[in-house]
C-alpha positions as CSV (number, residue, x, y, z in Angstrom):
1,X,0.0,0.0,0.0
2,X,1.2,3.5,-0.7
3,X,1.5,6.1,2.0
4,X,-0.4,9.4,1.8
5,X,2.9,11.3,1.8
6,X,4.0,9.4,-1.3
7,X,0.7,10.0,-3.0
8,X,0.9,13.7,-2.2
9,X,4.5,14.1,-3.6
10,X,3.5,12.2,-6.7
11,X,0.5,14.4,-7.2
12,X,2.6,17.6,-6.8
13,X,5.3,16.5,-9.2
14,X,2.7,15.4,-11.8
15,X,0.9,18.7,-11.4
16,X,4.2,20.7,-11.9
17,X,4.9,18.7,-15.0
18,X,1.4,19.3,-16.4
19,X,1.7,23.0,-15.5
20,X,4.8,23.4,-17.6
21,X,3.3,21.5,-20.5
22,X,0.0,23.5,-20.3
23,X,1.8,26.8,-20.2
24,X,3.6,25.9,-23.4
25,X,0.4,24.7,-25.1
26,X,-1.6,27.7,-23.9
27,X,1.1,30.1,-25.1
28,X,1.3,28.3,-28.5
29,X,-2.4,28.6,-29.0
30,X,-3.0,32.1,-27.6
31,X,0.4,33.8,-28.1
32,X,0.1,35.2,-24.5
33,X,1.9,33.9,-21.4
34,X,-0.8,35.5,-19.2
35,X,-3.7,33.8,-20.9
36,X,-1.8,30.6,-21.4
37,X,-0.5,30.7,-17.8
38,X,-4.0,31.3,-16.5
39,X,-5.3,28.4,-18.4
40,X,-2.5,26.3,-17.1
41,X,-3.0,27.3,-13.5
42,X,-6.7,26.4,-13.6
43,X,-5.9,23.1,-15.3
44,X,-3.2,22.4,-12.7
45,X,-5.4,23.0,-9.7
46,X,-8.2,20.8,-11.1
47,X,-5.7,18.2,-12.2
48,X,-4.0,18.1,-8.8
49,X,-7.2,17.5,-6.9
50,X,-8.5,14.9,-9.4
51,X,-5.2,13.0,-9.5
52,X,-4.8,13.0,-5.7
53,X,-8.3,11.6,-5.3
54,X,-7.8,9.1,-8.1
55,X,-4.5,7.8,-6.5
56,X,-6.1,7.4,-3.1
57,X,-8.9,5.4,-4.5
58,X,-6.5,3.1,-6.4
59,X,-4.3,2.8,-3.3
60,X,-7.2,1.0,-1.6
61,X,-7.9,-1.4,-4.5
62,X,-6.2,-4.7,-4.2
63,X,-6.9,-5.9,-7.7
64,X,-3.8,-6.5,-9.8
65,X,-1.3,-6.5,-6.9
66,X,1.0,-9.3,-6.0
67,X,1.2,-9.6,-2.2
């Protein structure tokens, strides 16, 4: 089973990676770092919460694990 601290660190790192990618995509499509950054920040916040919940649900599912 995965600890909550590990899940939190994984979620933060995944969010930072996604933030960088979304800033680049937002900038490419809008030509504005402010608009692209705003889009990325909203996406990062939603993605962080979603991923954190998703990981905690899967941490409790025993299917597919070798014990």
